[in-house]
C-alpha positions in Angstrom: -79.6 199.2 59.9 -80.2 196.0 61.9 -81.2 192.7 60.4 -84.8 192.4 60.3 -86.0 189.0 61.3 -89.5 187.5 60.4 -90.9 185.6 63.1 -92.8 182.4 62.0 -95.8 181.5 63.8 -96.1 177.9 64.5 -99.5 176.1 64.5 -100.8 174.6 67.6 -100.5 171.1 66.1 -96.8 172.0 65.3 -96.1 173.0 68.9 -98.0 169.8 70.0 -95.8 167.8 67.9 -92.5 169.6 69.1 -93.8 169.2 72.5 -94.2 165.3 72.0 -90.7 164.8 70.3 -89.0 167.0 73.2 -90.6 165.0 76.0 -91.3 161.5 74.4 -93.2 160.5 77.3 -95.8 162.9 78.9 -99.1 163.4 80.6 -102.0 164.8 78.3 -103.0 167.2 81.1 -99.5 168.7 81.0 -99.5 169.1 77.4 -102.6 170.8 77.6 -101.6 173.0 80.2 -98.3 174.1 78.7 -99.5 174.6 75.2 -102.7 176.2 76.3 -105.0 173.5 74.2 -108.2 172.0 75.2 -109.1 168.3 75.3 -111.6 168.6 72.6 -108.7 169.9 70.5 -106.4 167.4 71.3 -108.3 163.9 71.6 -109.1 163.7 67.9 -105.3 164.3 67.1 -104.1 161.9 69.6 -106.8 159.4 68.5 -105.5 159.6 65.0 -101.8 159.6 66.1 -102.3 156.6 68.2 -104.4 154.4 65.5 -101.5 154.9 63.1 -99.0 153.9 65.6 -97.1 157.2 66.5 -98.5 157.3 69.9 -99.1 154.8 72.1 -100.9 155.1 75.7 -99.1 153.7 78.5 -100.9 154.5 81.6 -104.4 156.6 82.8 -107.9 156.4 83.9 -111.2 157.1 81.6 -110.0 161.1 82.6 -108.0 162.2 79.5 -106.1 164.5 81.3 -104.6 161.9 83.4 -103.2 159.7 80.6 -99.6 159.0 80.3 -98.6 158.7 76.2 -95.2 157.8 74.6 -94.3 159.1 71.5 -93.5 155.7 69.4 -92.7 157.1 66.0 -90.6 160.3 65.4 -90.3 160.8 61.6 -88.8 164.4 61.6 -89.4 167.8 62.5 -92.9 168.6 60.8 -96.1 167.6 62.2 -97.8 165.0 60.2 -101.5 166.6 59.5 -104.7 165.0 60.4 -107.4 165.4 57.8 -110.9 164.6 58.6 -112.7 164.0 55.2 -113.9 161.6 54.0 -112.5 159.8 56.9 -109.5 160.3 59.1 -106.3 160.5 57.0 -102.8 161.2 58.6 -100.2 162.5 56.2 -96.5 162.3 57.3 -95.1 165.5 55.8 -91.6 164.2 56.8 -91.9 160.8 55.1 -94.6 161.1 52.6 -96.6 158.4 53.9 -100.5 158.5 54.4 -102.7 156.5 56.5 -106.1 156.3 55.8 -107.5 155.3 59.0 -110.5 153.5 57.6 -109.8 150.1 59.2 -107.7 148.5 56.3 -104.2 150.0 56.9 -101.8 147.3 57.7 -100.9 148.8 61.3 -105.0 148.9 62.2 -105.2 145.5 60.9 -102.3 144.2 63.1 -103.9 145.9 66.1 -107.0 144.4 65.3 -105.5 141.0 65.2 -103.9 141.5 68.6 -107.5 142.0 69.8 -109.0 139.2 68.4 -106.3 136.8 69.2 -106.6 138.1 72.9 -110.4 136.7 72.6 -109.7 133.2 73.8 -112.8 132.3 75.6 -116.4 132.6 75.0 -117.0 135.4 77.7 -114.2 137.8 78.6 -114.2 141.0 80.5 -112.8 144.2 78.6 -110.0 144.5 81.2 -108.9 140.6 80.2 -108.8 141.5 76.5 -106.7 144.5 77.2 -104.2 142.6 79.3 -103.8 139.8 76.9 -103.5 142.1 73.8 -101.2 144.3 75.5 -103.3 147.1 74.4 -104.3 149.8 77.2 -108.1 149.4 77.9 -108.6 153.2 77.2 -106.5 153.5 74.2 -108.3 154.7 71.1 -107.6 151.4 69.5 -109.5 149.4 72.2 -112.3 151.8 71.8 -112.7 151.6 68.2 -112.1 148.0 67.6 -114.3 146.7 70.3 -117.2 149.0 69.1 -116.4 147.5 65.6 -116.4 143.8 67.0 -119.7 144.6 68.6 -121.4 145.8 65.2 -119.9 142.9 63.6 -121.7 140.5 66.0 -118.4 139.2 67.3 -119.1 140.5 70.6 -122.1 141.1 72.6 -122.3 143.0 75.9 -123.9 140.8 78.6 -126.4 142.3 80.9 -124.7 142.9 84.4 -125.2 140.2 86.8 -126.6 140.5 90.4 -124.6 137.7 91.1 -121.1 139.1 90.6 -119.7 141.4 93.1 -117.7 143.8 90.8 -119.5 146.2 88.1 -117.3 145.0 85.3 -118.9 144.4 81.8 -119.0 140.7 80.3 -118.8 140.3 76.6 -120.0 137.0 75.0 -117.4 136.4 72.2 -118.7 134.5 68.9 -115.8 132.3 68.4 -117.0 131.5 64.8 -117.3 134.9 63.8 -113.9 135.7 65.4 -112.0 133.1 63.7 -113.6 134.2 60.2 -112.5 137.8 60.7 -109.1 136.6 62.0 -108.8 134.5 58.5 -109.8 137.6 56.7 -107.3 140.0 58.2 -104.4 137.4 57.9 -105.1 137.0 54.3 -105.4 140.5 53.7 -102.0 141.3 55.3 -100.2 138.3 53.2 -97.7 139.7 50.5 -99.7 139.6 46.9 -97.6 137.8 44.4 -97.8 138.8 40.8 -98.1 136.3 38.1 
């Protein structure tokens, strides 16, 4: 009698993680095709992994399928889990670390600061902010924090002007509110000294 092998079925999320670890840099469309996963399934995972520093968008357009990503943080063989309630939470089973993606994690605060430092002028294009901050214009970080800054009144989308030849959107930056948020973020990142 031969040995019976039990075949363990790996989840799609585990297969995605293994693909990322194997390839290190890859196109989202290739991963979708090879693993037979949809954009709707993959985008929330990539968004969460990008916001907590596992993935970095390296190149691409507004078409998700054409975007090139790089795995920045390989912590081990088991895929970090992404939970959706009450907010996005990424739990790394390999390290025991947990990222609550509510904007207060130090990784997220550092990304916000990079974008805020890049806002040097009272009026800027989104593309300028992306280049100066070294955060890709279509990255989850850029989209999430630009929306957040708009809600806080730090940025305001100006109407498109007929005087301009291109169709880029200009943002008016409230420098006082920007500076206030920079101070608050820097203060919260400082180590707390115990008495």
